[in-house]
C-alpha positions, 0 to 999 in steps of 0.5 A: 499499500502506498501511505501519504504524508499529511500536510496542512499547507495549500489544501486543495478542494477534495482535501489533499494539500498541493505538497501532497500532491507534489509529493505523490503526483509527481510519480506521474499519476496521469494515465499510469496504467501499464497499458497507458505507461507503454503506449508509445511502444506502439510506433516500435511494432510499425510493419510487424517489426520490434526495435532493436535493443540497441543503444547510443552514448552520444559524446558532445563535445561542446563549443565546437573541436577542431577537426584537425587536431582530432580526427583529420591531422592533414599532415600533407598540408602546409604548416599553418594548416595541418594538425599542430600536435602532430598525429598519432598511428592507428592500427588501420594502414595509413590512418591516423588521429591528431596527435593528443590521442594515442589511446584511441588511435589504438582502438581506430579498428573499432571505429569509424572515423567520418571525414566529411561531416558537414553542414555549413553553419558556424553559430553554436546555438544554430549549429547545436540545433542542427546537428542535435535535430538534423534541421537548422531552425531554432524556432521549428522545436524539432525533437533531438534524436534521443527525443525520438528514440525514447517516443518510438522505443517508450519511456522507460525499459519494460523489465528495469524501469530504465529510462530510455533517455538519459542526459548528463550535463547542460546539452542545449537542444537536446530536448524533445521539442514538440513531441512534449516534456514527457520525451525530455532526457532524464537527467540524473541530478535532476529533481525526479531523480533526487526525489526517488528516495524521498516519494516513499520509503522501500519498505512501503512500497508493497506489490507493484499491482497494488501500488498501481491499484492505489495509484489508479484509485488516486488518479479518479479522485484528482482528475476531475480537478485538473491537478493532473494536467501537465504531469512530466513523463520523465516523473513516471520514468522515477517511478519506474526506476524506483520500483524496477531493478536499475537504481544502482546503475547510477552509481559508478562506485560499485565498479571495480576500483581498476576499471574506474582508474582505467576510465578516469576522472571527470569525463570518464566517470560519466562513461563508465555511468553511461554503459552502466545505464545502456546495460541496465536498459537505456537507450540513449545517453548524452554527456556534454563535455565542454570547453572545445571553443579554442579561438587562441592557444589552441595547442595549450587547450588541446592538451588541457582537454583530450586527455579526459577524451582520450582515455575515457573514449578508449576504455569505453570502447575497450570496455564494451568490447570486452564485455560483448556489448560493443555491437549494440552500443553505438559510441558517437563523438561529434560538436556542433561544427570543426574549426578554421583550417588556418590557425590564426594569430592568437594560435587558435582556430575560429567557428568552421560549420564547413567541416565537422568532427564525427567519429563513432563506435560499435553498434553493430555497424561496419567499423574499422573504416575512414568515411569520406575525406576532406580537400587537400586543406581541410577546408571542405568535403572532398566527398559526398558531404555526410550530413546531420540527418544522415546520421540521425537515419543511421542511428535510426536504421541501427534501431531498426525504426524507419527514419521516414516515420512520421509523427503527429506533431504539436499541430496536429499535421503528420510530420516526417521526424527526418525528411532529406537523411539516408543511412550512411551507405559505408555504415549499413 
């Protein structure tokens, strides 16, 4: 049975206080019967096909990482264009990464480096929107890829209660747009997560069926008052999490110290957490790792920021591989744009949307290759450009979701989530 903590503050007309409602209503009482809770999964069975049980770990290098010092060092170019930090050899013949990434270079045979990723926008905000949603329009309220996955796959994993879409760090344009607040990324540091242990003591939860029955009865009493309106779907995720088996996935301290050391601090800890979340059924994890807006002093800046990325990503790829999870987990490393090919007077590089940074690993896609090529001075794609919608279509294809799926938008119109993109042929 569910027991409430009574409060006299701001009572509603039915005798329940607003505080009571917030502490229990935030569980997601609106339609919290199992059929309603999994309503979004109807899209998962289009054409009689089920969505693949796969995951994405989306590593966002906020600020716009230089494509040259990361994955396209261009050491044959003139000195003012080539990587100022040299290159690191990989197991792939003739393929090198930037000199700050020796550990990532060592696992490049498990990665695909895309050297023709581009969109043309050099503004932080709108370029972020373009890569995250596939559209160059911040006012269109288009949903991000993670929210699309949550919409088509369902808010939570049916067995573990793990939220489908989890976000770590502040990432603009990573939200649900007109899909609605229910498809926001679940924030491990957010209020829903903090409330989980305050909502009700574990020894008072009782049977899951009894709890749902109690909540449904409360639902019937409160629905007429209008208090049910606007309950966020990710609060339902918090409820599913406390009654499921996935809570411990958020605690990296449960991992062996040697593995934690292998990932490293900071970004590495978040990557380890992401692996644990995917292991528990999470479908899409975004991790924002900033500090890449290097208009000056790029050599110093790269040495400061690249270490955690190099250590963390290489550990993640190796760990996923060792656990047999790499084919079911796609790692994506990207940012909003690249940097100007020519070093400026301050020893930095400025905004450059005509060629961007992108690398992938796993997901059951074709790895161990370089896709596309850049011009001799790394200014633009020298082969067919890979566009943001192409990346999105590729990931949806990995999930066995039709990339031409239509969803009713906020105006009641059937709308293609991806209009022009096609899966990247070399990957699929």
